[in-house]
C-alpha positions, 0 to 999 in steps of 0.5 A: 499499499501507499501511504496515501492508501493507508491514510485513506483507510485511516480517514474512514475510521476517524470518520466512522468513529462516532457510529462506531462508538454507538455500534458499541453501546448498542451492543452493551445495552443488550445482556447476554450474560453467560451464566445463565446463556441465553444469547439469542436475543444478543445475536439477534440485536448484533445482526440487526445492526450489522445488516444496517451497516450493509453487511449480509449476515449468516445466522447459524442456530446451535441445535438446542440438545447441544446448547442445553449439554454445554449448560446455556439456553440458546446461542446462534453464531453469526458469520459475514463472509466478504470475498475480495477475490481468490486468496486466503481466507482471514477469520476475525472472531469475537465472543459477545457472551459475558460474565455476569455483572456482579457487585460494585459498579459506579453505573449501570453495567448495560448503560454503556455510560461514557465519562472522559472518553472511556465507556463502561459496561459489562463486555465493553472490553471483553468482547463486544469491542471486538464486534466493533473493531472487526466490523468497521475495519471490514467497512474501511476495507470495503471503501478503500477500493484497493485491489485485493485477493481473498476473503474476511469472515467475521465470526460472532460467537456466544459461547467462549464463557462456557467454553467455545465448543458451540461457537467457534468449535461448532462452525469449524466441526461442521465445516461451515468455515474453514479459514487458512488464518485467524485473528481473535479478540484481544488487546490493543497495546500487544498481541497474544501469540500463546496462552494457558490451557485449562482443565475443570473437573467436578469432584464428588466426595461421598460419605455417609450422613449421621445425627450430629449427636453422634458423628461417629456413626457416619462418615463425614464427607466435608471433613474429607473435603477439607483434607483434599483441599489441603492437599490440593493447595499444597500441590499448588504452592510447591510442586506447581511453582517448580514448572516454568513456562518458557513463554514470555508472560506465562509463569507457571501452572496454578490451581483454584477450587472455584465452587464447594456445595454439599451438606444437608443441615446444620445438625447433619454429618454431611453425606456429599460434598462437591467441588470444582477444580480450575487447573491452569496449564501452561503451553509445554504441558500435556493436557491428557497427562495433566488430567491423569496426573489430577486424577490420581492425586485426588483419588490417592488423597481421598483413598487414605480417608476410610469409608469415602468414595470419590467420583471424578467428572471432567467439565472442560479441557481446554487445550493451550494455544501454541504458535503455528507456523504462518502467524508469523506474518501477521504478528509482523503486519500488526506490530508495523502498523501498531507502531505507528499508530498506537505510538509504542512497541507492540510486543508478542508475548503469552497470557496466563488465561485460555480463550477460544482462539486455541479452538483455531490453533487446534484445527490447524489454523494460525492463530493470534489475539489482537483487538480494542483494549488496554495493555492487560485484562487487569486494566480493562477490569475484565470479569470485574466491576466497571469494565471500561474501554478507552474509545480512542483505543477503539478507534486505533486498533480498528485502524491497525486491523484494516490496515493489517487486513489490507496488507494480508490480502494485498493483490 
């Protein structure tokens, strides 16, 4: 591209910025909390807004049985395809489902309030912002008139908070999309090339109930759970810290027990206690081996408690994202334009979380994460009260993505 062609793309994004901000506010206004995961209404509204921009929107309703099996109520995946000519297919994926807002907000979580150039609202950064980033980047590409070869697809999905299997995973499995490259939602000041994997296990600890006046006649499942918890946290605080990742931005594996339930009443020895465990794995670890090791550790710890039975069920196994050949070109192009537009170096690194990007990578598609937002999830208040997005970062990221697509699809 010539400097004038680049400036034309940037100028179009500048001209459309107010419209883009209104588009994002509309997305934030419609709740799409997951759980409970009733996300089809948000998909309908998103499709309407995208069609107003002139896009042809494919609506792919996920079958009810799959939706329910993934713990959701409804899900519709949206796909936009813009073919400029023969060439590579570049998919841009962002998710519209969000975690529930929780407490502590200074404004309405669905209000999309703007204060001092910053929009506040659940999902405004993670990742409804990149519905806007990618859609307006594609519009800028269409309006540029550049001779391009290839196809841009927008994959707007609704199950990232439940694992991604009926979002990007389903689109790829069903053959609805067969991309050559993929960019997933991220943040403007860094490119993510690797991230952790995650194992979720449900552990059901079974004992035998008894009257609290005669605890010796029962088998206390909560007491057994307490011993297991102590063992798990000791594992987290010692052995896991010796497993170091070589990926910049990722340290070591970790473990959290996020949910505990059980018991019958205050005056009854608990007969069943259930734990939900989140085990994060670094990119160098083998997911299947991690699951075997965790199950073995839990079974061994519980076997030392007389009368206790344990049942372990996998809830989720999310593989780590690791770089594939072909992703380096996307990194180089984004870094070049990012350096110019963001005014600082844009590093390529890893992050200690997991995303839908791993599903594209697992299908053999070179994948990175890049989009609108600050330097980190913490800066955005992602998954916390007062989630926010600096609107200037939205504008700049849109310019970077549009220029990157133009470069990747240059005839």
